[in-house]
ROTI-911526 format. One record per residue: residue in three letters; x, y, z of N, C-alpha, C, O in turn. Coordinates in steps of 0.1 Angstrom, whole numbers, plus 5000, padded with zeros to 4 digits. Layout:
// ROTI-911526
ALAXYZXYZXYZXYZ ...
***
This chain:
// ROTI-911526
MET498651905277499151725269500451675267501151735259 GLU501051565276502251545275502651495261502151415254 MET503951585259504751585247505051425240505051395228 VAL505151345252505351255240505151155233504851065240 HIS505151125220504851075206504050945212504650875220 PRO502850905208502550785210503050685200503350575205 ALA503350725187504550625181505550575194505650465198 THR506150645196507650605209507150555216507850465221 VAL505450545222504750475237504250335229504550225234 LEU503550345217502750225218502850145207502050055206 LEU504050165195503950035188505249975192506350025189 ASP505149925196506249775201505749655189505149675179 ALA506249555196506549425186505349385184505349315174 GLN503949395192503149365187502249465178501149445174 GLY502849575177501849725172502449775160501749855152 GLY503949735156504649825151504449825133505249865124 ALA503249765132503149735114503649885107503449995113 LEU504149865096504349955089502950025078501949975072 ARG503450175080501850235073502550305063503650355063 LEU501450295054501550285037500450375033499350375040 PRO500450485020499550535019498350445012498750345006 VAL496850465013495750375016495750315002495450195000 CYS496150394991496150384977497650354971498750394975 ASP497350244961498650304949497950254937497350154933 HIS498250394931498050414916498750384904499750434899 TYR498150304899499050234886498750324873497550344869 SER500250404867499750424853500850384839502050424842 GLY500850344831501850304825501850374811502950354806 VAL501250434805501150554791501550674798501050704809 GLU502550754790502950874792501751014798501751104806 VAL500950974788499951134795499751074803500551114812 ARG498750954809498550934821499350914834498950904845 MET500850904828501450884842501851024841503051024846 ARG501551164837502251254840501151314847501151364858 LYS499851304838498451274845498551274857498351374863 SER498951184862498951104876499551154888498951134899 LEU500951224885502151274888501051444892500851474904 GLN500751484885499951624886498951564893499251614904 LEU497851484895497351484908497751484919497351544929 GLN498851354916499551334935499051474939498051504945 ALA500251544933500951654935499651744944499551774956 GLU498551774931497551864934496751834947496151914953 MET497051664949495851634964496751634974496351634986 LEU497851644972499651664986499651814989500551864997 GLN498651924981497952024985496952074990496952174997 GLU495651984988494551964991494451925003493551985009 PHE495251825010494951695020496351735029496151695040 GLY497751815028498251835031499651735034500851775037 THR499251585031500151465029499651375017498551355011 CYS501051325015500551235003499051095005498851005013 VAL498851125000497451055003497650884991497150774994 PHE498050914984498350764974500050794966500750894963 ASP500350664965501350644963501150694946500250764944 VAL502150644932501950714920502850554917503850544923 THR502450414906503650344906503450384889502450414884 LEU504750364883504850414871505150264862506150204865 ASP504350224853504850094850505050044842504250024833 CYS506649964840506949904829506449834823506349834811 GLU505749694833505349584831504349614818504849594807 ASP503249644818502349614813502149794805501149824799 GLY503349854808503349994801503950014789503550084779 ALA505349914791506249934780505949904767505749784767 PRO505849954753505549894745506849834739507849894738 VAL506349674736507649584729508449624719508049644708 GLY509849634723510949714714511249744719512349704721 GLN510749884729511050014736511349994745511250094752 GLU511849854755511649934768512349944780512049924792 ALA513349994772515050104777514250214777514250274787 GLU513550264766512950424764512250444775512350534783 HIS511150344773510450384785510750364803510150404813 ALA511650324801512450294822512850404819512550484828 LYS513550464807514450624806513650714813514050794822 LEU512150684808510950764808510650784826510650884833 VAL510250634829510150624839511250674851510850664863 ALA511950704850513250714859513050894856513050954866 GLU512950964848512851074845511451184847511451304846 LEU510351064849509451154857509651124872509351204881 ALA510050994875510150984895510851084900510851144910 ASN511951104887513051234892512451374894512751454903 GLY511351364882510851554882509451554890508551644888 ALA509151454897508351444906508251554917509251624921 ALA507051584923506751734931507351644946506951544951 ALA508351724951508351714967507751684973506751754974 GLY507751554982506851554996505951424988505351354996 THR505751384974504751294973505551174968506751204967 ARG505351044965505650914968505450864955504250834952 VAL506750834943506350734930506950624931508050644937 ALA506850504927507650394928507250344913506150384907 ALA508450234906508150154897508050024895508849934901 ARG506849984885507049834885507549764875506849734865 VAL509049704878509649654864509249494859508349434866 HIS509749434849509349304847509749224852510649224860 ALA508949124849509249004861510648944861511148934850 VAL511348874873512548844875513148734864514348714863 ASP512348684858512648604845512848674829513348644819 HIS512048784832511848884816513748934808514948934812 ALA513248954802514848964791514949124799516049134804 HIS514549184800514349334800514349324821514649434826 PHE514249254827514449314842515649374844515349484849 GLN517049364843517449344851518149504841519149564846 GLN517549524830518149664824516949754831517149874833 ASP515449694836514749814838515449894853515350014855 LEU516049804862516549764875517649894873517550004878 ASP518849854862519649934860519250094855519750194860 ILE518450114846518350234842517350314850517550434852 ILE516250234857515450314867515650334882515350444887 ALA516350234888516950224906518250314903518450414910 GLY519150254888520350374886520150494887520950554894 GLU518950574880518750724877518450744885519050834891 ALA517550704891516450764904515750694909514550654906 GLY516950644924517150524935516650644939515450644940 GLU517250734941516950844955515750874955515250934965 ARG515150844944513350944945512650804947511550844951 LEU512650674947511850584942511450584961512250594970 CYS509950574961509750484972509450344976509150324988 HIS509550234967509650124962509550054949508750104941 ILE510049974947510349914932509149794935509249714944 MET508149804925507349674927507649564916507649584904 LEU507849444923507949294917506449194912505649144919 PRO506349184896505049124893505748984897506948954900 LYS504248884896504548694893505948694901507048684896 VAL505748704912506748644922506148504927505048474933 GLU506848454924506348284926506948214940506548124946 SER508148294944508748204959509548324963509448434959 VAL510648274975511248404978512548404974513448464979 ASP512648324965514148294956513548384944514348394935 ASP512948424943512648514931512748674941513048764933 VAL512648694953512848814959514148824965514448934969 LEU515048734966516348734965517148754955518048834957 MET516948684943517348744929517348904926518148984921 ALA515848924930515749074927516249194936516249314935 GLU516849094947517449234958519049174951520049254948 LYS519049074949520549114944520449184931521549254928 ALA519449194921520049234906520149424914520849524911 LEU518649404926518649584923520049634929520449744927 GLN521249514942522249584944523249584935524449584939 ARG523049574924523249584913523849684903524849704896 ALA522549754907522149864898521850014907521250114902 SER522250004918522350114924522550064941522149954945 ASP523350164948523750174961522650224969523050254980 LYS521250244967520450274978519750174978519650104968 SER519250154992517950074997516550104993515850175000 ILE516350084986514550084978514049924982514349824976 PRO513149934994511949844994511149794983510849884975 LEU510649684981510349574974509049544976508949484987 HIS507649554968506849534965506849394961507949344960 VAL505849334959505249184955504449154952503549154960 LEU504249114940502749064935502548924930502948874919 ILE501548874943501448734943499948714933498748744935 GLU500648664921499648614912499148474908498248464900 SER499848324915499248254914498948134930499248164942 PRO498448044928498247934936499147904940499247914953 ALA500247854934501747804945502647914949503547904957 ALA502348014943502648164952501948164968502548144979 VAL500948184965500048204977500448144988500348185000 GLN500848014982501347854993502447955003502547945015 GLN503048034993504548084998504748205001505848264999 ALA503148265010503248405011503848435028504548545029 PHE503748385036504448375046505648385049506048465057 GLU506548275037507748315035508448415026509548445024 ILE507448435023507548605012507648745020508448835021 ALA506448695026506148835040507748835051508248935055 SER508148715053509248715061510248765058511148785067 HIS510348805044512048845037511949005042510949075041 PRO513049045046513349205053513049355039512749465039 ALA513449245027513549365019512349425013512249535008 VAL510849295015509449285013508849425025509149435037 GLN507749525013507349595027505849575023505049615031 SER505649535013504149485010503949374998504849374990 ILE503149304996502649204994501149244984500449324990 SER500849214972499649264964499349164962500149074963 PHE498049124959497549044949496849064940496049164938 GLY497048934929496748974915495648904907495848814900 LEU494348964910493148834912493448794898493648674895 MET493548904887492848804870493948684867493648574862 ASP495748714873496148614869495848514881496148394878 PHE495348514894495548394900494048334892494148224887 VAL493148384891492048284886492048254875490948204872 SER493048284863493748234852494548064854494247954850 ALA495148094858495948014865495447864873496047764877 HIS493947904874493347764877492747684864492347574864 GLY492947784853492747634839491847654838491647604827 GLY490347704843488847704839488247674854487047694855 ALA488847634865488247574879487447654884486347624889 ILE488047764883487247934887486447994877487047994866 PRO485248054877484248104864485048224865485648264875 ALA485048294853484948424851484448504859485348574864 SER483548524864482648584875483348644890482848734897 ALA484648564890485148554901486248664903486948704913 MET486048724888487348834884486748964889487449054893 THR485148954889484649114887484049154902484049064911 ALA483549294904483849344914483049304926483049384935 GLN482049164926480749114933481548974937481748934948 GLY481948894921481948804924483448764929483548644933 GLN484748834929485948804938486048814951487148794956 PHE484748844960484448854973482948744976482048754984 GLU483248664965482148514967483248384964483248314975 HIS483748344958484248274950485148204964485948284967 PRO485248094971486148044977487248054977487848104987 LEU488048004964489647984964490148174967490948234973 VAL489248204960489448354959489948394975491048414979 VAL488648384980488548454989489548395003489748455013 ARG489748285001490748185005492448265000493248245009 ALA492848324992493948364986494148514991495248554994 LYS492848594993493248724996493548685014494648715019 LEU492448635020492848615036494348565037495048635044 GLU494848455030496148425031497548535031498648525037 ILE497148615021498148705019498348815035499248835043 ALA496748865033496548945044497248915057497848995064 ALA496948755060497448705078498548725069498748845068 ALA499348655062501248645064501448835064502348875071 CYS500848905057501549065060501649065071502849055076 HIS500349055080500249105093501149005104501549045115 ALA501248935099501948855109503448875110503948835120 HIS504448935098505248955100505449175098506449245098 GLY504249215097504449355101504449425091505049535092 LYS503749355072504249445062502649455058501649405063 VAL502849545045501249585045500449505030500449515018 PRO499849435038498949385025497649465016496649515020 SER498049465001497749584989496449484983496649374981 HIS494949534981493849464976493949474963494249584958 CYS493749334954494149374937493049484936492349534945 VAL493049544918492049594909490549554910490049444912 VAL490049684909488749664909488149724890488049844886 THR488049604882488349654867486949734865487049814855 GLU485849734871484849824864485549954874485649964886 PHE486150054860486150164869485550254869485850344877 LYS484450254860483150354853482350324868481250394871 ASN482750234877481550274887482250264901482850174906 PRO482150354905482750424916481850334931482350304942 GLN480650314928479850284940480350154942480650124953 ALA480450074932481049944933482549914939482949824946 LEU483350034933484950004936484750054950485149974958 GLN484150174956483950184965483450114978483750144989 ALA482249984975481749874982483349784984483949774994 CYS483849744972485149674969485749674983485549584992 ALA486449794984487549864989486749905008487549965014 GLN485949875012485549855025485549775030485949775041 LYS485049595022484349495022486449455025486849395035 ALA487249495016488649455019489549505032490349455040 SER489049645031489349675042488849575056489349475062 ARG487649655058486549645070486249465074485749425084 GLU486549365062486549195063487549125063487649015069 LEU488449175056489349095049490749115053491649035048 GLY491049205060492049265066493349365059494449375063 TYR492849435047493449485042493849625042492949705042 THR495149675042495349825044495549925032495650045033 ARG495449855022495849945011495349854998495049734998 MET495249944988494049904974494949954962496149984965 TRP494549964951495149914939494150034933493050024937 SER494550124924493650234916494450224902495650234900 ILE493450194893493650174876493350314871493850344860 HIS492650434880491550544872491750614884491650574896 PRO491950744880492250844890490950824894491050844906 ASP489550804891488350834895488250714907487450734916 GLN488950624906489550534921489750594935489450574947 ILE490250654929491650714940490650824952491050864962 ARG489750834948488950964962487850824969487650824981 PRO487450764964486650654966487350514975486650444983 ILE488750484973489750394977489750484994489550425004 LEU489850594992490650715003489050705015489150665027 ARG488250735010486850655019486550585021485650575029 ALA487050485018486150325017487850315031487650255041 PHE488650355029490050335044490050415053490450405065 ALA489150525046489350605065488150545068487250495061 PRO488350575083487850555100486550645098486650735089 ALA485650645104484350725104484650845114485550825121 ASP483950955114484251065117484351095135485151165143 ASP482650965138482650975156484150815154484950805164 GLU484350775149485550665155486950775158487450765169 VAL487450875147488150945151488251075159489251125162 ARG486851115163486551195177486751065192487651085200 GLN486050975192486650905201488350895205489050955214 ALA488850795192490450785196490850935199491650935209 ALA490751035196491551145201491251175212492151215219 GLN489651145217489651175233490351045245490951065256 ILE489950915239490750835248492350865247492950865257 LEU492950885235494150875235494751055244495751065250 THR493851135241494851275250494551225265495451205273 VAL493551215266493651115283494551065289494951065301 ALA495050995279495750845284497250905278498250835277 ALA497251035274498351105275498651185289499751195294 VAL497451255292497751325304497851195319498351225330 GLN497451085318498251015324499250955322499650875331 ASN500050955311501250925306500650755308500750685318 TRP500250725299499750645289499750505302500250395301 ALA499050545312498550445328497450395321497050435311 PRO496950305329495250265319494350365328494550405339 ILE493050395318492150475322491350395322491450275320 SER490050495329488450455330487550585316487450705316 LEU487350525309486250625302484850625303484450505304 ASP484250675303483050635301482250535305481250485299 GLY482850495318482650345318483250215315482750105320 VAL484550225307485150135298486650175301487250285300 LEU487250035305488750025306489750045297489849955288 HIS490650145297491650145283493250125289493750175299 ASP493850025279495250065282496050015275495449935268 ARG497550005271498150045259497449975252497050025242 ALA496949825254496749735239495249795228494949755217 SER494349935239493749985234493950095226493650105215 TYR494850195235495750295231496150235216495550245205 ARG496950185219498050125203496750135190496750205180 TYR495550045196494750045183494350185175494250215163 PHE494250225187493250375186494450475180494050565173 TRP495550465181496950545179496850515160496850595151 GLN496750395159496850355145494950365136494850345124 LEU493850415146493450445141493550615134493250655123 LEU493950685142494650815143495350845129495250935120 GLU496350715131496850755118496350695103496950725092 ARG495150605104494950585092494150695086493950705073 ALA493250805098493150895092493850995084493551035073 HIS495051035094495751115087496151055074495851135065 GLN496550975070496850905059495550935044495650965033 THR494450915053493150975046493251075044492151095040 GLY493851185045493851355038492151365054491351455051 LEU491851305066490651345074491351475081492551475078 THR490951575088490651645091490751595110489751525113 LEU491451625117492251545131491451625139490751695132 PRO491151645153490651695164491651775166492651765159 ASP491551875174492552045171493551935184494751935183 ALA493051865191494551815202495351705197496051645205 VAL495151675187495851555185497151615171498251565168 GLN496451725165497451775155498351795154498751815143 PRO499551815168500151815173501451705169502451725162 TRP500951595175501751495168501851445155502651365151 PHE501151505150501251505133502151605125502251605112 ALA502651695134503151825125504651765123505251685130 PRO504951805114506151725105507451765118508351685121 GLU507251915122508451895130508451805145509351825154 PHE507551725146507651665157508351495151507851405144 ASN509551505159510151405153509951285159509751335170 HIS509851135160509751045169509850915168509750845178 
***
């Protein structure tokens, strides 16, 4: 096989979308944060790659009056996380009294360790600009920003928010979005099934996904609160991935992580097909090929390479022929 890395050849302006782990796991209570980081390290050893992020939560996790202590705990846990893992922090909203303090402590003390900062309740790109300046005051490290859109007004601004260079991903906040409609959307739209049926909710999800894909960012799907029902969770994750264009999803309970990985992973036959097409293409130096009576060129190669990337990210075992492309020593 020609050892030119597919990403070097194929991921141009039309196909260079950012790749992140498909699951973002949230925890805010100390015992759960520690267990989440332990589970992350264990699954890193199991799969050989970090298959989910752990986001340590200050917004919902910090006890009132103990925000500074909680932020220091988050920084301590981030700095102590196992090598090779991905740890983030959700801070308070930009208009909250403890927002700058969160950044000063967490980014100031653990900036080198954080994979991103999550900003809740972002309403416009002005909030992103404010956060960017606050982060620059707190740390000299360049830390990507993830934003949480939770209102109909913010959904309207999704494309502008996604265009900001510091923004890496946009998440959809289902509960607050429904609540922001003053009763016009029923409570059933916050359930596992109902959130895929109400037109306004589905429209908002599609708008965020479209904005992200337009600017090469990662759309992250909202939580499923029925965490004791893994079948419902996996069904939601499959819908988000296969029907709405999401490439990432929130987890709020450890039992949700593996169903999300399974739902976002490509099928085994898809992985085998992608590996076959790309290995033949590599031998032909990425010129067009005919395989089983079907023409393939760089447009389809790009699709199948991204499929293999997703397979790797979700912990699937790849065919031997393509494993060298994912070896740590293969820099591309």
